[in-house]
RODO-2510 file (C-alpha; in nm, 4 decimals, decimal comma):
residues 502
     n   res          X          Y          Z
     1     m    13,4520     4,0633    -7,5501
     2     e    13,6620     4,3416    -7,7044
     3     f    13,6586     4,4444    -7,3514
     4     l    13,8078     4,1742    -7,1781
     5     s    14,1052     4,1072    -7,4055
     6     q    14,1853     4,4855    -7,3859
     7     m    14,1470     4,4143    -7,0413
     8     w    14,3743     4,0965    -7,0383
     9     s    14,6182     4,2515    -7,3003
    10     f    14,6959     4,5455    -7,0175
    11     l    14,7394     4,3208    -6,7447
    12     g    14,9607     4,1142    -6,9902
    13     l    15,1826     4,4563    -7,0368
    14     l    15,1862     4,5381    -6,6587
    15     t    15,3367     4,2024    -6,6189
    16     v    15,5837     4,2540    -6,8859
    17     l    15,6789     4,5981    -6,7273
    18     q    15,7025     4,4695    -6,3792
    19     n    15,9651     4,2109    -6,4813
    20     v    16,1530     4,4863    -6,6804
    21     l    16,1412     4,7885    -6,5245
    22     p    16,3923     4,8512    -6,2464
    23     s    16,2594     4,8109    -5,8735
    24     q    16,3374     5,1931    -5,7695
    25     l    16,0674     5,2806    -6,0985
    26     l    15,8332     5,0875    -6,0115
    27     r    15,8427     5,2121    -5,6364
    28     l    15,8336     5,5649    -5,7676
    29     l    15,5193     5,4255    -5,9959
    30     h    15,3505     5,3060    -5,7349
    31     s    15,4014     5,6237    -5,5157
    32     l    15,2538     5,8269    -5,8091
    33     w    14,9278     5,6409    -5,8103
    34     q    14,8704     5,6447    -5,4322
    35     s    14,9229     6,0288    -5,4487
    36     l    14,6709     6,0164    -5,7127
    37     q    14,3947     5,8015    -5,5565
    38     d    14,4530     6,0224    -5,2246
    39     a    14,3992     6,3725    -5,4151
    40     l    14,0961     6,1491    -5,6317
    41     t    13,9349     6,0267    -5,2820
    42     p    13,7110     6,2596    -5,0949
    43     y    13,8193     6,0500    -4,7451
    44     s    14,0723     6,0396    -4,5178
    45     y    14,2021     5,7026    -4,3471
    46     f    14,3418     5,6833    -3,9881
    47     d    14,4371     5,3117    -3,8216
    48     v    14,4160     5,2979    -3,4722
    49     p    14,6423     4,9717    -3,3510
    50     e    14,5676     4,7505    -3,0731
    51     f    14,9425     4,7525    -2,9960
    52     n    15,1905     5,0552    -3,0144
    53     g    15,5197     5,0029    -3,1974
    54     s    15,6390     4,7223    -3,4070
    55     f    15,6632     4,4369    -3,0817
    56     a    15,3114     4,3940    -3,0069
    57     v    15,3756     4,4815    -2,6572
    58     e    15,2286     4,8075    -2,4819
    59     p    14,8470     4,7973    -2,5351
    60     n    14,6815     5,1372    -2,7305
    61     d    14,4484     5,3213    -2,4860
    62     l    14,2982     5,4776    -2,7938
    63     y    14,2031     5,1306    -2,9503
    64     r    14,0313     5,0186    -2,6520
    65     h    13,8199     5,3292    -2,6169
    66     v    13,7159     5,2399    -2,9452
    67     l    13,6084     4,9346    -2,8597
    68     l    13,3890     5,0575    -2,5717
    69     y    13,2490     5,3227    -2,7408
    70     l    13,1330     5,1282    -3,0137
    71     h    12,9816     4,8650    -2,7918
    72     s    12,8089     5,1328    -2,5619
    73     s    12,7185     5,3308    -2,8856
    74     l    12,5414     5,0207    -3,0693
    75     l    12,3767     4,9159    -2,7155
    76     d    12,2453     5,2581    -2,6958
    77     g    12,1325     5,2652    -3,0681
    78     g    12,3666     5,5495    -3,1281
    79     h    12,5135     5,3713    -3,4137
    80     h    12,2900     5,2367    -3,6875
    81     p    12,4890     4,9575    -3,8499
    82     n    12,4146     4,8735    -4,2081
    83     p    12,2029     4,5042    -4,2265
    84     s    12,5113     4,3282    -4,3940
    85     t    12,6631     4,4468    -4,1002
    86     r    12,7768     4,1639    -3,8705
    87     l    12,7656     4,1971    -3,5078
    88     i    12,9378     3,9602    -3,1979
    89     l    12,6883     3,9105    -2,9110
    90     s    12,7951     3,7650    -2,5950
    91     r    12,7134     3,7923    -2,2074
    92     p    13,0163     3,7320    -1,9401
    93     r    12,9683     3,5045    -1,7142
    94     n    12,7798     3,6287    -1,3472
    95     s    12,7194     3,9289    -1,5384
    96     p    12,3609     4,0806    -1,6563
    97     q    12,5202     4,3143    -1,9002
    98     l    12,5334     4,1869    -2,2619
    99     s    12,8350     4,2280    -2,4796
   100     l    12,7810     4,3746    -2,8265
   101     s    13,0624     4,4486    -3,0824
   102     v    13,1345     4,4682    -3,4471
   103     a    13,2489     4,1306    -3,6167
   104     p    13,5814     4,1104    -3,7988
   105     n    13,6318     4,2884    -4,1127
   106     h    13,3334     4,4678    -4,1051
   107     a    13,1955     4,8541    -4,0116
   108     v    12,9559     5,0511    -3,8187
   109     e    12,8856     5,4190    -3,8819
   110     d    12,8826     5,7480    -3,6608
   111     q    12,8063     6,1095    -3,6660
   112     y    12,9575     6,3325    -3,5335
   113     e    12,9187     6,7516    -3,6008
   114     g    12,7277     6,7057    -3,9094
   115     h    12,9990     6,4373    -4,1023
   116     r    12,8965     6,1060    -4,1466
   117     l    13,2151     5,8955    -4,0147
   118     l    13,2702     5,4941    -4,0714
   119     w    13,4328     5,2785    -3,8397
   120     a    13,5912     4,9402    -3,9671
   121     h    13,7081     4,6458    -3,7005
   122     n    14,0268     4,5082    -3,8832
   123     v    14,1585     4,1492    -3,8403
   124     d    14,4874     3,9631    -4,0070
   125     t    14,6673     3,6874    -3,9147
   126     v    15,0069     3,7732    -3,9328
   127     q    15,2140     3,5646    -4,1517
   128     d    15,3949     3,2371    -4,0379
   129     s    15,1966     3,2511    -3,7388
   130     l    14,8896     3,2043    -3,5264
   131     e    14,8629     3,5902    -3,4118
   132     e    14,6256     3,8054    -3,5321
   133     r    14,6645     4,1553    -3,5580
   134     r    14,3866     4,3985    -3,4484
   135     w    14,2958     4,7820    -3,5490
   136     f    14,0207     4,9754    -3,5958
   137     s    14,0444     5,1818    -3,9358
   138     l    13,8539     5,5258    -3,9231
   139     r    13,7032     5,6561    -4,2070
   140     a    13,6332     6,0483    -4,2166
   141     p    13,5711     6,3703    -4,4805
   142     k    13,8793     6,4925    -4,5943
   143     r    13,6902     6,7997    -4,4660
   144     f    13,6011     6,6912    -4,0861
   145     s    13,9977     6,6645    -4,0590
   146     r    14,0647     6,9631    -4,2159
   147     s    13,8016     7,1564    -3,9802
   148     g    14,0238     7,0272    -3,6650
   149     l    13,7360     6,8284    -3,5538
   150     l    13,9630     6,4993    -3,5533
   151     l    14,1218     6,5870    -3,1732
   152     p    13,8101     6,7299    -3,0299
   153     y    13,6070     6,3466    -3,1495
   154     l    13,8868     6,1526    -3,0394
   155     s    13,8481     6,3212    -2,6704
   156     h    13,4614     6,2532    -2,6855
   157     v    13,5234     5,8987    -2,8016
   158     s    13,7634     5,8508    -2,4813
   159     g    13,5508     6,0071    -2,2388
   160     s    13,2422     5,8438    -2,3436
   161     a    13,4371     5,5328    -2,3288
   162     a    13,5451     5,6319    -1,9335
   163     d    13,1676     5,6855    -1,8805
   164     f    13,0283     5,3517    -2,0268
   165     e    13,3626     5,1550    -1,8428
   166     h    13,2363     5,3304    -1,4937
   167     l    12,8850     5,2958    -1,5223
   168     s    12,9357     4,9026    -1,6252
   169     r    13,2175     4,8111    -1,4212
   170     d    13,1654     4,5843    -1,0922
   171     r    13,1756     4,7918    -0,7698
   172     r    13,3449     4,6944    -0,4654
   173     l    13,3300     4,6829    -0,0720
   174     y    13,7002     4,7280     0,0831
   175     t    13,7932     4,6860     0,4731
   176     n    14,0884     4,7818     0,6294
   177     v    14,2545     4,4673     0,6890
   178     s    14,5355     4,5190     1,0070
   179     s    14,8756     4,5010     0,9532
   180     a    14,9327     4,1812     1,1708
   181     t    14,7510     3,9897     0,9613
   182     g    15,0888     4,0208     0,7079
   183     c    15,0348     4,3310     0,4891
   184     g    15,3913     4,4073     0,4663
   185     g    15,4307     4,6324     0,7495
   186     g    15,1643     4,8414     0,6498
   187     g    14,7726     4,8012     0,6703
   188     c    14,5773     4,7042     0,3407
   189     w    14,2502     4,6519     0,2024
   190     a    13,9943     4,3211     0,1269
   191     s    13,7194     4,3870    -0,1109
   192     v    13,4060     4,1981    -0,1776
   193     p    13,1533     4,2602    -0,4543
   194     f    12,8845     4,5843    -0,3405
   195     r    12,5289     4,4661    -0,4306
   196     h    12,3660     4,7116    -0,1690
   197     p    11,9548     4,7571    -0,2756
   198     a    11,9381     5,0704    -0,0952
   199     t    11,8953     5,3568    -0,3701
   200     f    11,7663     5,6882    -0,2965
   201     e    11,4055     5,5974    -0,4426
   202     t    11,3962     5,3660    -0,1773
   203     l    11,5253     5,5732     0,0674
   204     a    11,2773     5,7162     0,3148
   205     l    11,3821     6,1146     0,3395
   206     e    11,1988     6,4210     0,3285
   207     p    11,1779     6,5583    -0,0652
   208     v    11,4021     6,8874     0,0195
   209     l    11,6206     6,7246     0,1954
   210     k    11,6909     6,4512    -0,0974
   211     s    11,6631     6,7071    -0,3852
   212     r    11,9309     6,8952    -0,2443
   213     l    12,1664     6,5840    -0,1124
   214     l    12,1327     6,4720    -0,4886
   215     a    12,1950     6,8053    -0,6133
   216     d    12,4891     6,8355    -0,4422
   217     l    12,6269     6,4795    -0,5524
   218     s    12,5638     6,5650    -0,9149
   219     a    12,7368     6,8860    -0,8912
   220     f    13,0621     6,7275    -0,7172
   221     a    13,0627     6,4410    -0,9558
   222     a    13,0536     6,6887    -1,2462
   223     g    13,3143     6,9118    -1,1011
   224     r    13,6908     6,8307    -1,2557
   225     d    13,7100     7,1523    -1,4002
   226     f    13,5833     7,3966    -1,1377
   227     y    13,7666     7,2300    -0,8633
   228     s    14,0742     7,2394    -1,0858
   229     r    14,0137     7,6203    -1,2024
   230     v    13,9524     7,7219    -0,8603
   231     g    14,2997     7,4884    -0,7222
   232     r    14,0969     7,2345    -0,4829
   233     a    14,1374     6,9077    -0,3965
   234     w    13,8660     6,7333    -0,5675
   235     k    13,6702     6,5600    -0,2514
   236     r    13,3922     6,6293    -0,0379
   237     g    13,3068     6,5688     0,2937
   238     y    13,0011     6,4612     0,4440
   239     l    12,9108     6,4148     0,8512
   240     l    12,5932     6,1816     0,8963
   241     h    12,4352     6,2367     1,2647
   242     g    12,1254     6,0826     1,3922
   243     p    11,9417     5,8112     1,6413
   244     p    12,0601     5,4886     1,5826
   245     g    11,7755     5,3321     1,2852
   246     c    11,7760     5,6331     1,1003
   247     g    11,9650     5,5388     0,8168
   248     k    12,3526     5,6544     0,7928
   249     s    12,4545     5,3453     0,6466
   250     s    12,1499     5,2958     0,4006
   251     l    12,2190     5,6540     0,2876
   252     v    12,5944     5,5840     0,2517
   253     a    12,5256     5,2720     0,0006
   254     a    12,2548     5,4644    -0,1883
   255     m    12,5172     5,7613    -0,2460
   256     a    12,7800     5,4908    -0,3721
   257     n    12,4775     5,3645    -0,5645
   258     h    12,3766     5,7059    -0,7212
   259     l    12,7883     5,8076    -0,8194
   260     r    12,8891     5,4124    -0,8736
   261     y    13,1928     5,4596    -0,6543
   262     d    13,3502     5,1885    -0,4418
   263     v    13,3080     5,1798    -0,0825
   264     f    13,6269     5,2145     0,1363
   265     d    13,4936     5,1457     0,5395
   266     l    13,7695     5,2418     0,7685
   267     e    13,7656     5,0506     1,0796
   268     l    14,0117     5,3123     1,2741
   269     t    14,0462     5,0459     1,5801
   270     k    14,2418     4,8539     1,3599
   271     v    14,4993     5,0957     1,2485
   272     s    14,8156     5,0707     1,4421
   273     g    14,9579     5,4229     1,3450
   274     n    14,9417     5,7546     1,1735
   275     s    15,1631     5,5953     0,9057
   276     e    14,9709     5,2758     0,8459
   277     l    14,6516     5,5093     0,8082
   278     r    14,8121     5,7240     0,5316
   279     s    14,9306     5,3911     0,3673
   280     l    14,5212     5,3041     0,3660
   281     l    14,4787     5,6688     0,1796
   282     i    14,6959     5,5853    -0,1104
   283     q    14,6096     5,2655    -0,1861
   284     t    14,2239     5,3771    -0,1828
   285     t    14,1373     5,4284    -0,5615
   286     n    13,9415     5,7119    -0,7413
   287     r    13,5499     5,7429    -0,7708
   288     s    13,5296     5,6297    -0,3879
   289     i    13,3218     5,7091    -0,0622
   290     i    13,5722     5,6533     0,2092
   291     v    13,3482     5,6034     0,5558
   292     i    13,4542     5,5743     0,8978
   293     e    13,1391     5,4963     1,1130
   294     d    13,0769     5,5611     1,4835
   295     i    13,3481     5,8380     1,4388
   296     d    13,2754     5,9722     1,8066
   297     c    13,2998     5,6061     1,9393
   298     s    13,6122     5,4614     1,7135
   299     l    13,9165     5,6448     1,9129
   300     n    13,9668     5,8206     2,1803
   301     l    13,9775     6,1817     1,9600
   302     t    13,6989     6,3427     2,1112
   303     a    13,7948     6,4684     2,4697
   304     d    13,7636     6,8133     2,5933
   305     r    14,0232     7,0318     2,4891
   306     a    13,9376     7,2370     2,7733
   307     a    13,9403     7,0085     3,0521
   308     k    14,2887     6,9166     2,8775
   309     e    14,4162     7,2440     2,9393
   310     a    14,2631     7,2680     3,2953
   311     t    14,4172     6,9371     3,3910
   312     s    14,7622     6,9557     3,2185
   313     s    14,9514     7,1350     3,5022
   314     r    14,8538     6,8724     3,7518
   315     a    14,9447     6,6028     3,5177
   316     r    15,2853     6,7505     3,4851
   317     r    15,3339     6,7354     3,8171
   318     l    15,1996     6,4279     3,8854
   319     t    15,4321     6,3056     3,6018
   320     r    15,7341     6,4732     3,7746
   321     s    15,6871     6,3143     4,0991
   322     r    15,6332     5,9508     3,9242
   323     h    15,9322     6,0145     3,6632
   324     h    16,1543     5,7363     3,7877
   325     r    15,8761     5,4730     3,8304
   326     e    15,7163     5,5544     3,4740
   327     e    16,0569     5,5090     3,3259
   328     t    16,0794     5,1266     3,5296
   329     d    15,7675     5,0156     3,4778
   330     g    15,5763     5,2068     3,2109
   331     s    15,8252     5,2867     2,9131
   332     e    15,7254     5,0087     2,7155
   333     d    15,3744     5,0188     2,7637
   334     d    15,3871     5,4290     2,6321
   335     d    15,5551     5,3092     2,3440
   336     d    15,3277     5,0389     2,2342
   337     g    15,0404     5,2401     2,3276
   338     t    15,0657     5,6118     2,3104
   339     s    15,3338     5,6386     1,9859
   340     q    15,1665     5,3324     1,7709
   341     r    14,8023     5,4832     1,7622
   342     v    14,6041     5,7397     1,5575
   343     t    14,6280     6,0975     1,6834
   344     l    14,3715     6,3522     1,6138
   345     s    14,6766     6,5242     1,4117
   346     g    14,6649     6,2388     1,1758
   347     l    14,3385     6,1711     1,1367
   348     l    14,2745     6,5756     1,0165
   349     n    14,5603     6,5417     0,7919
   350     f    14,3928     6,2204     0,6549
   351     t    14,0639     6,4314     0,6042
   352     d    14,2438     6,7579     0,4289
   353     g    14,6394     6,7099     0,4433
   354     l    14,8828     6,7036     0,1503
   355     w    14,8407     6,3464     0,1607
   356     s    14,4226     6,3672     0,1171
   357     c    14,5270     6,5050    -0,2209
   358     c    14,6705     6,1947    -0,3672
   359     g    14,3589     6,1004    -0,5379
   360     e    14,0552     6,2453    -0,7546
   361     e    13,6542     6,2183    -0,7136
   362     r    13,6388     6,0928    -0,3474
   363     i    13,3996     6,1243    -0,1040
   364     i    13,4760     6,0729     0,2886
   365     v    13,1507     6,0352     0,5650
   366     f    13,1794     6,0716     0,9085
   367     t    12,8816     5,8687     1,0752
   368     t    12,7703     5,9748     1,4333
   369     n    12,4714     5,9340     1,6741
   370     h    12,5957     6,2255     1,8784
   371     k    12,7224     6,4932     1,6898
   372     d    12,8552     6,6743     2,0213
   373     g    13,0844     6,3862     2,0721
   374     v    13,2884     6,4860     1,7730
   375     d    13,5885     6,6723     1,8409
   376     p    13,5306     7,0198     1,6788
   377     a    13,8217     7,0193     1,4380
   378     l    13,7232     6,7286     1,2466
   379     l    13,3595     6,9495     1,1826
   380     r    13,5058     7,2385     0,9946
   381     s    13,4664     7,3449     0,6812
   382     g    13,6811     7,1538     0,4442
   383     r    13,6760     6,8526     0,6067
   384     m    13,3235     6,8076     0,6786
   385     d    13,1384     7,0093     0,4318
   386     v    12,8273     6,9060     0,4832
   387     h    12,6298     6,8349     0,8202
   388     l    12,3310     6,5965     0,7671
   389     r    12,1066     6,5519     1,0188
   390     l    11,8846     6,2512     1,0060
   391     g    11,6125     6,2558     1,2604
   392     a    11,2869     6,0131     1,2676
   393     c    11,0488     5,9414     1,0514
   394     g    10,8462     6,2644     0,9490
   395     p    10,4826     6,2666     0,7939
   396     h    10,6206     6,2096     0,4468
   397     a    10,8747     5,9511     0,5122
   398     f    10,6138     5,7464     0,6622
   399     r    10,3534     5,7434     0,3640
   400     e    10,7166     5,6588     0,1362
   401     l    10,7893     5,3399     0,3697
   402     v    10,4226     5,2568     0,3948
   403     r    10,3952     5,2528    -0,0322
   404     s    10,7566     5,0747    -0,0132
   405     y    10,6706     4,7909     0,2286
   406     l    10,3101     4,7258     0,1517
   407     g    10,2063     4,9350    -0,1824
   408     v     9,9559     5,1495    -0,0242
   409     e     9,9085     5,4922    -0,1533
   410     d     9,6323     5,5807     0,1123
   411     h     9,5168     5,4471     0,4635
   412     g     9,2529     5,5893     0,7077
   413     l     9,5288     5,5627     0,9545
   414     i     9,7913     5,7354     0,8108
   415     a     9,6736     6,0716     0,9246
   416     v     9,6866     5,9493     1,2706
   417     a    10,0290     5,8039     1,2360
   418     e    10,1063     6,1755     1,1225
   419     s     9,9308     6,3097     1,3794
   420     c    10,1570     6,1102     1,6747
   421     i    10,4487     6,2055     1,4779
   422     r    10,3657     6,5796     1,5463
   423     s    10,2795     6,4567     1,9087
   424     g    10,6090     6,3591     1,9957
   425     g    10,5802     5,9569     1,9156
   426     a    10,7997     5,9479     1,6023
   427     l    10,9722     5,6495     1,4931
   428     t    11,3237     5,5595     1,3174
   429     p    11,3181     5,4098     0,9918
   430     a    11,4408     5,0878     1,0945
   431     e    11,1889     5,0929     1,3652
   432     i    10,8803     5,1509     1,1359
   433     g    11,0688     4,9298     0,8670
   434     e    11,1029     4,6025     1,1312
   435     v    10,7147     4,6389     1,2133
   436     l    10,5889     4,6801     0,8034
   437     l    10,8387     4,3910     0,7202
   438     r    10,6832     4,1699     0,9989
   439     n    10,2967     4,2049     0,8408
   440     r    10,4077     4,3099     0,5092
   441     g    10,0644     4,0202     0,4361
   442     d     9,8532     4,2824     0,5875
   443     a     9,8306     4,6258     0,5488
   444     d     9,5961     4,6931     0,8026
   445     a     9,7491     4,5205     1,0868
   446     a    10,1080     4,6523     1,0092
   447     i     9,9901     5,0134     1,0177
   448     s     9,7488     4,9736     1,2880
   449     e    10,0593     4,8192     1,4842
   450     a    10,2795     5,1247     1,3750
   451     v    10,0134     5,3670     1,5076
   452     a    10,0239     5,2033     1,8265
   453     e    10,4034     5,1957     1,8509
   454     m    10,3699     5,5776     1,7863
   455     q    10,1206     5,6428     2,0403
   456     a    10,2786     5,4774     2,3296
   457     r    10,6082     5,6390     2,2283
   458     a    10,3982     5,9754     2,2427
   459     l    10,2833     5,8989     2,5507
   460     a    10,6132     5,7690     2,7363
   461     c    10,7406     6,0905     2,6024
   462     g    10,4633     6,2937     2,8002
   463     g    10,4862     6,0914     3,0778
   464     n    10,8799     6,1147     3,1365
   465     v    10,8399     6,4953     3,1037
   466     k    10,5904     6,5298     3,3502
   467     g    10,7603     6,3070     3,5870
   468     s    11,0669     6,5219     3,5386
   469     s    10,8844     6,8028     3,7564
   470     d    10,7987     6,5539     4,0436
   471     g    11,1979     6,4586     4,1073
   472     g    11,3087     6,1862     3,8460
   473     e    11,5069     6,4428     3,7079
   474     g    11,7771     6,0892     3,5783
   475     d    11,5438     5,9213     3,4452
   476     s    11,3581     6,1950     3,2522
   477     e    11,7444     6,3085     3,1002
   478     m    11,8498     5,9331     3,0218
   479     d    11,5293     5,8726     2,8025
   480     e    11,5426     6,2142     2,6480
   481     r    11,8790     6,1224     2,5441
   482     e    11,7454     5,7804     2,4009
   483     q    11,4517     5,9922     2,1591
   484     p    11,5009     6,0593     1,8088
   485     e    11,5509     6,4483     1,7885
   486     s    11,2668     6,5490     1,5588
   487     p    11,0785     6,4002     1,2851
   488     g    11,2220     6,4299     0,9286
   489     g    11,6237     6,5620     0,8766
   490     s    11,8020     6,8806     0,7943
   491     w    12,0835     7,0121     0,6200
   492     e    12,3365     7,2073     0,7539
   493     m    12,6603     7,3188     0,5098
   494     v    12,9751     7,4879     0,7346
   495     t    13,0680     7,8253     0,5435
   496     a    13,4124     7,9015     0,4824
   497     a    13,4161     8,2201     0,6278
   498     s    13,2382     8,2096     0,9585
   499     g    13,2431     7,8364     1,0112
   500     g    12,8680     7,8394     1,1007
   501     l    12,6103     7,6772     0,9573
   502     f    12,3290     7,7992     0,7775
***
């Protein structure tokens, strides 16, 4: 009772002093009291408001980073909230991701470089308003900030938040829309959610080829500092070539799923000219894969340059002899046809010109069924850095397909199938996949049918070779073009010094 009476006496004295003492003196006493508290407490406090400034207009990116950082850490178990800490659970519509966040006016602990930190999520209602003011408050030991760890820690928070945002966001598949459909005079992109099921676990690739590709992709994705140090644009080019059905499109989807990149499927026949192509490039996002499928068939960019030079003088003579007729009858067609199309020079600038540096972390992929039909200028180092040949199924790829489609690890006919593959009867992954899918309920029937088709392919290949010696050269050449090159695949990297392949 004596203690309570003394406390009330002290509070009464404070009330009297507050009414008697000048306001300037009260502010001075309050400042001295705050300084005393700051000197005695072992902690420093840092506030991260939701908005910058007093008008609450400009969002504070650091607030969003802290929110994402705590969310990801709580999901991963990196943060261990106290039993009294209240958390908020939610799930957005049509999303498999669970959202976990700190409730208002609760705190969660963190650890960094051996220091114990505390993040408090504060929410306060603005006076005479229904609006809420939100901010995070970081409590850190004073030696934490004195040792220069605050800025590295905040960089760690922002980096972890960016990685989590990249991994959790919905990815998109884009396709270009012709300028004639109303894109303001230039091309634009239309998109749908990208949900392709292909992954490197489901692809039937030879182990060495798969491991090299995964290592190359991982090195590229982690190469920000390297590309900046050597002064190169952060991009990489891949040429995927091989017969139809060998899995070029599925490999692009697996690359996008592995890196979690958006995909921009560029249809060159819809692009009116080089300026529109450049406009489309500017609109692509960072961390994306730009795909041009069947590059040898998209546009007339693959004409043989030697043939062009041999016929140039004859073409000039013909042009001069028909000069007047071209002016009266064909000038408008030339303006609409020749000048308003994508040229080889425009496509080269798209891949490695100055405008190709307008973004970061981009992969450009060309696909083709016939590599020889692609202009050599598109294939040199700096444009297509890696040439990846995808062929028919090799023995390992066939086993992978059987395991994926049928759930069978071993079968008596697999050895027969491998013998057929070595004898020239290899099928593409699409052909084998169709057979296995059609008979997925009966593993014996599926493998037997696949082996039968391989044997027929091997016999047909041998018959064609034999027939060519009997004078059937034309049929033999046609059948040879339709055959896959060789089972499996190969990795070809263009060297900057010689332009060769190894």
